mmCIF file of the C-alpha atoms, coordinates in Angstrom:
data_MODEL
# 
_entry.id   MODEL 
# 
loop_
_atom_site.group_PDB 
_atom_site.id 
_atom_site.type_symbol 
_atom_site.label_atom_id 
_atom_site.label_alt_id 
_atom_site.label_comp_id 
_atom_site.label_asym_id 
_atom_site.label_entity_id 
_atom_site.label_seq_id 
_atom_site.pdbx_PDB_ins_code 
_atom_site.Cartn_x 
_atom_site.Cartn_y 
_atom_site.Cartn_z 
_atom_site.occupancy 
_atom_site.B_iso_or_equiv 
_atom_site.pdbx_formal_charge 
_atom_site.auth_seq_id 
_atom_site.auth_comp_id 
_atom_site.auth_asym_id 
_atom_site.auth_atom_id 
_atom_site.pdbx_PDB_model_num 
ATOM 1  C CA . UNK A 1 1  ? 63.068 -68.851 249.236 1.00 0.00 ? 1  UNK A CA 1 
ATOM 2  C CA . UNK A 1 2  ? 61.487 -72.293 249.046 1.00 0.00 ? 2  UNK A CA 1 
ATOM 3  C CA . UNK A 1 3  ? 58.397 -71.309 251.169 1.00 0.00 ? 3  UNK A CA 1 
ATOM 4  C CA . UNK A 1 4  ? 57.889 -68.259 248.897 1.00 0.00 ? 4  UNK A CA 1 
ATOM 5  C CA . UNK A 1 5  ? 57.960 -70.549 245.839 1.00 0.00 ? 5  UNK A CA 1 
ATOM 6  C CA . UNK A 1 6  ? 55.293 -72.857 247.305 1.00 0.00 ? 6  UNK A CA 1 
ATOM 7  C CA . UNK A 1 7  ? 53.046 -69.999 248.442 1.00 0.00 ? 7  UNK A CA 1 
ATOM 8  C CA . UNK A 1 8  ? 53.322 -68.197 245.044 1.00 0.00 ? 8  UNK A CA 1 
ATOM 9  C CA . UNK A 1 9  ? 52.695 -71.373 243.140 1.00 0.00 ? 9  UNK A CA 1 
ATOM 10 C CA . UNK A 1 10 ? 49.641 -72.204 245.174 1.00 0.00 ? 10 UNK A CA 1 
ATOM 11 C CA . UNK A 1 11 ? 48.316 -68.628 244.944 1.00 0.00 ? 11 UNK A CA 1 
ATOM 12 C CA . UNK A 1 12 ? 48.678 -68.364 241.204 1.00 0.00 ? 12 UNK A CA 1 
ATOM 13 C CA . UNK A 1 13 ? 47.387 -71.929 240.755 1.00 0.00 ? 13 UNK A CA 1 
ATOM 14 C CA . UNK A 1 14 ? 44.231 -71.026 242.615 1.00 0.00 ? 14 UNK A CA 1 
ATOM 15 C CA . UNK A 1 15 ? 43.735 -67.883 240.485 1.00 0.00 ? 15 UNK A CA 1 
ATOM 16 C CA . UNK A 1 16 ? 44.203 -69.820 237.256 1.00 0.00 ? 16 UNK A CA 1 
ATOM 17 C CA . UNK A 1 17 ? 41.856 -72.542 238.546 1.00 0.00 ? 17 UNK A CA 1 
ATOM 18 C CA . UNK A 1 18 ? 39.180 -69.933 239.261 1.00 0.00 ? 18 UNK A CA 1 
ATOM 19 C CA . UNK A 1 19 ? 39.635 -68.419 235.828 1.00 0.00 ? 19 UNK A CA 1 
ATOM 20 C CA . UNK A 1 20 ? 39.146 -71.811 234.172 1.00 0.00 ? 20 UNK A CA 1 
ATOM 21 C CA . UNK A 1 21 ? 35.920 -72.226 236.189 1.00 0.00 ? 21 UNK A CA 1 
ATOM 22 C CA . UNK A 1 22 ? 34.760 -68.848 235.003 1.00 0.00 ? 22 UNK A CA 1 
ATOM 23 C CA . UNK A 1 23 ? 35.460 -69.860 231.360 1.00 0.00 ? 23 UNK A CA 1 
ATOM 24 C CA . UNK A 1 24 ? 33.404 -73.076 231.904 1.00 0.00 ? 24 UNK A CA 1 
ATOM 25 C CA . UNK A 1 25 ? 30.476 -71.147 233.371 1.00 0.00 ? 25 UNK A CA 1 
ATOM 26 C CA . UNK A 1 26 ? 30.519 -68.685 230.466 1.00 0.00 ? 26 UNK A CA 1 
ATOM 27 C CA . UNK A 1 27 ? 30.625 -71.556 227.973 1.00 0.00 ? 27 UNK A CA 1 
ATOM 28 C CA . UNK A 1 28 ? 27.574 -73.206 229.602 1.00 0.00 ? 28 UNK A CA 1 
ATOM 29 C CA . UNK A 1 29 ? 25.817 -69.805 229.676 1.00 0.00 ? 29 UNK A CA 1 
ATOM 30 C CA . UNK A 1 30 ? 26.495 -69.331 225.959 1.00 0.00 ? 30 UNK A CA 1 
ATOM 31 C CA . UNK A 1 31 ? 25.316 -72.933 225.297 1.00 0.00 ? 31 UNK A CA 1 
ATOM 32 C CA . UNK A 1 32 ? 28.708 -74.309 224.242 1.00 0.00 ? 32 UNK A CA 1 
ATOM 33 C CA . UNK A 1 33 ? 28.198 -77.585 226.029 1.00 0.00 ? 33 UNK A CA 1 
ATOM 34 C CA . UNK A 1 34 ? 31.270 -79.565 224.918 1.00 0.00 ? 34 UNK A CA 1 
ATOM 35 C CA . UNK A 1 35 ? 33.672 -76.666 225.413 1.00 0.00 ? 35 UNK A CA 1 
ATOM 36 C CA . UNK A 1 36 ? 32.172 -76.157 228.850 1.00 0.00 ? 36 UNK A CA 1 
ATOM 37 C CA . UNK A 1 37 ? 32.644 -79.871 229.671 1.00 0.00 ? 37 UNK A CA 1 
ATOM 38 C CA . UNK A 1 38 ? 36.239 -79.665 228.445 1.00 0.00 ? 38 UNK A CA 1 
ATOM 39 C CA . UNK A 1 39 ? 36.918 -76.669 230.716 1.00 0.00 ? 39 UNK A CA 1 
ATOM 40 C CA . UNK A 1 40 ? 35.341 -78.521 233.654 1.00 0.00 ? 40 UNK A CA 1 
ATOM 41 C CA . UNK A 1 41 ? 37.738 -81.410 233.023 1.00 0.00 ? 41 UNK A CA 1 
ATOM 42 C CA . UNK A 1 42 ? 40.660 -79.048 233.020 1.00 0.00 ? 42 UNK A CA 1 
ATOM 43 C CA . UNK A 1 43 ? 39.217 -77.472 236.141 1.00 0.00 ? 43 UNK A CA 1 
ATOM 44 C CA . UNK A 1 44 ? 39.103 -80.847 237.914 1.00 0.00 ? 44 UNK A CA 1 
ATOM 45 C CA . UNK A 1 45 ? 42.694 -81.557 236.805 1.00 0.00 ? 45 UNK A CA 1 
ATOM 46 C CA . UNK A 1 46 ? 43.831 -78.168 238.108 1.00 0.00 ? 46 UNK A CA 1 
ATOM 47 C CA . UNK A 1 47 ? 42.179 -78.735 241.456 1.00 0.00 ? 47 UNK A CA 1 
ATOM 48 C CA . UNK A 1 48 ? 43.849 -82.133 241.790 1.00 0.00 ? 48 UNK A CA 1 
ATOM 49 C CA . UNK A 1 49 ? 47.262 -80.643 241.001 1.00 0.00 ? 49 UNK A CA 1 
ATOM 50 C CA . UNK A 1 50 ? 46.758 -77.871 243.553 1.00 0.00 ? 50 UNK A CA 1 
ATOM 51 C CA . UNK A 1 51 ? 45.803 -80.371 246.176 1.00 0.00 ? 51 UNK A CA 1 
ATOM 52 C CA . UNK A 1 52 ? 48.869 -82.538 245.365 1.00 0.00 ? 52 UNK A CA 1 
ATOM 53 C CA . UNK A 1 53 ? 51.167 -79.518 245.507 1.00 0.00 ? 53 UNK A CA 1 
ATOM 54 C CA . UNK A 1 54 ? 49.629 -78.369 248.788 1.00 0.00 ? 54 UNK A CA 1 
ATOM 55 C CA . UNK A 1 55 ? 50.053 -81.834 250.318 1.00 0.00 ? 55 UNK A CA 1 
ATOM 56 C CA . UNK A 1 56 ? 53.675 -81.915 249.160 1.00 0.00 ? 56 UNK A CA 1 
ATOM 57 C CA . UNK A 1 57 ? 54.235 -78.504 250.780 1.00 0.00 ? 57 UNK A CA 1 
ATOM 58 C CA . UNK A 1 58 ? 52.637 -79.555 254.060 1.00 0.00 ? 58 UNK A CA 1 
ATOM 59 C CA . UNK A 1 59 ? 54.483 -82.840 254.160 1.00 0.00 ? 59 UNK A CA 1 
ATOM 60 C CA . UNK A 1 60 ? 57.762 -80.999 253.499 1.00 0.00 ? 60 UNK A CA 1 
ATOM 61 C CA . UNK A 1 61 ? 57.033 -78.477 256.240 1.00 0.00 ? 61 UNK A CA 1 
ATOM 62 C CA . UNK A 1 62 ? 56.315 -81.265 258.776 1.00 0.00 ? 62 UNK A CA 1 
ATOM 63 C CA . UNK A 1 63 ? 59.584 -83.067 258.025 1.00 0.00 ? 63 UNK A CA 1 
ATOM 64 C CA . UNK A 1 64 ? 61.637 -79.879 257.991 1.00 0.00 ? 64 UNK A CA 1 
# 
């Protein structure tokens, strides 16, 4: 159960992160500079949270 939780959370986190990146790209394409920068900041935060969560999962799987 716990492994499924980690895998599902990482999977959906990656999908949401890619969606935020798509929103940022569209904002820059439509010349909404500040909204695009805001989405890029959210994208960076989402990547960092995914990395932290993945490290936590790998650390837990090493220790049992």
